[in-house]
C-alpha positions in Angstrom: 92.1 103.8 105.8 93.0 102.6 102.8 96.6 100.5 103.2 98.9 100.2 99.8 98.2 96.4 99.8 94.4 97.8 98.8 92.5 96.8 102.0 90.5 99.1 103.7 90.4 98.8 107.0 88.9 100.1 110.3 90.2 100.0 114.2 88.5 98.3 116.9 88.0 98.0 120.4 88.4 94.2 121.3 87.1 91.6 123.7 90.5 91.7 125.1 90.7 95.3 126.3 93.2 96.6 123.1 92.9 97.9 119.7 93.2 95.6 116.4 92.8 96.5 113.1 89.3 95.0 111.6 89.7 94.3 107.7 86.7 95.6 106.1 87.0 96.2 102.3 89.6 94.4 99.9 89.3 97.2 97.4 90.9 95.0 94.4 87.5 93.0 95.0 85.3 95.0 92.5 82.5 95.0 95.2 84.5 96.0 97.8 85.5 98.3 95.7 82.4 99.8 94.5 80.9 99.7 98.1 83.7 101.9 99.6 82.5 104.7 96.5 79.6 104.1 97.9 80.0 104.5 101.3 82.0 108.0 100.7 79.1 109.7 97.9 76.3 108.8 98.8 74.2 110.7 100.9 71.5 108.3 103.1 72.4 105.4 105.0 70.2 103.6 107.5 71.1 103.3 111.3 69.3 100.9 112.9 69.5 100.9 116.7 67.7 98.8 119.2 65.4 100.3 122.1 64.8 98.8 125.3 62.5 97.0 124.6 65.0 95.0 122.2 62.6 96.4 118.9 65.3 97.3 116.5 64.3 100.7 115.1 65.9 101.6 111.3 66.1 105.3 110.6 67.6 107.2 107.7 70.4 109.2 108.4 73.0 111.5 106.9 76.4 110.3 107.5 80.1 111.4 106.9 82.9 108.3 107.1 86.8 108.9 106.7 87.3 105.6 106.3 87.9 104.5 109.9 84.6 105.6 111.8 81.3 106.9 110.6 80.0 110.0 111.9 75.7 110.8 112.2 74.5 114.1 113.5 71.7 112.9 116.3 68.9 114.8 117.0 68.7 116.8 120.8 65.1 114.6 122.3 65.8 111.8 119.0 65.5 107.6 120.1 68.5 106.7 118.3 70.3 109.2 120.9 68.7 106.7 123.9 68.7 103.2 121.8 72.8 103.8 121.9 73.3 104.8 124.9 71.2 102.0 126.5 73.0 99.1 123.8 75.4 100.4 121.6 75.4 97.3 118.6 74.0 99.1 115.0 73.9 98.4 112.0 74.8 100.8 108.6 73.4 100.3 105.5 72.9 101.1 102.4 70.0 100.8 99.6 70.0 98.1 97.7 70.0 98.7 94.0 66.1 96.9 93.8 67.5 93.6 92.3 69.3 92.3 95.6 72.4 92.8 94.6 74.6 96.6 95.7 74.4 95.3 99.4 76.3 97.7 101.9 76.1 96.6 105.8 78.0 97.6 108.2 78.2 96.0 111.9 79.4 98.3 114.9 79.4 100.0 118.2 78.3 103.0 118.2 78.8 106.4 121.4 77.4 109.3 121.3 79.0 112.7 122.2 76.7 115.3 123.6 79.7 118.2 122.6 80.8 116.9 119.9 82.0 119.1 116.7 79.4 121.0 115.7 78.4 119.8 111.8 80.4 123.6 110.3 83.5 122.2 111.9 83.6 118.7 109.9 84.7 119.2 106.4 84.0 116.2 104.7 81.0 117.0 106.4 80.1 120.4 105.3 81.9 119.3 101.4 78.9 116.2 101.2 76.1 118.5 102.8 76.4 122.5 102.4 74.4 122.0 99.7 71.7 119.9 100.8 71.5 122.3 104.2 70.7 125.6 102.2 68.5 124.4 99.3 66.8 122.6 102.5 66.5 126.2 103.5 68.4 125.5 106.6 71.0 127.9 108.3 74.2 126.0 110.0 72.9 127.4 113.5 69.3 125.5 113.0 70.9 122.5 111.4 73.3 122.1 115.3 70.6 123.2 117.1 68.2 120.3 115.5 71.2 118.0 115.4 73.4 118.7 118.5 74.2 115.3 119.3 77.5 113.3 117.1 76.5 109.8 117.2 79.8 108.0 116.1 80.4 104.6 114.6 83.3 102.1 114.8 83.0 99.2 112.3 83.3 95.6 113.6 82.0 93.5 110.4 80.8 94.2 106.8 78.8 92.4 104.6 78.8 93.6 100.9 77.6 91.7 97.9 
């Protein structure tokens, strides 16, 4: 959500067991505004989870953000889903610019919803990926069969430079 003061924020569940506003991006800051635009436009983000042995595992994934959370579809038998169910702390990051800049890292907490909304019902996701789905020769039925689990990431911290 973007406020009238130019800040983009997310809500996060705190240790005190209450929702609190977490300011992530100051859209008056050109670097933050560029990060916000990239998060809305780029089609691949890296999701890092941690397996039960403590080994981080990064995977490129398709994603959609509405400004308050990130939505990712996980495979039926994928490690990401198992890792998140064991340890919900995750990290998302976009590729940098190849010169040490353009860094967008979002830390957060993830949940897995095995009965979440099918991709075809999420307008923002479909607007972003419909052409790519068709270009890969997938049907929506096949996409939803291969990636049935909804992973939702609630951001807790942004690191941008």
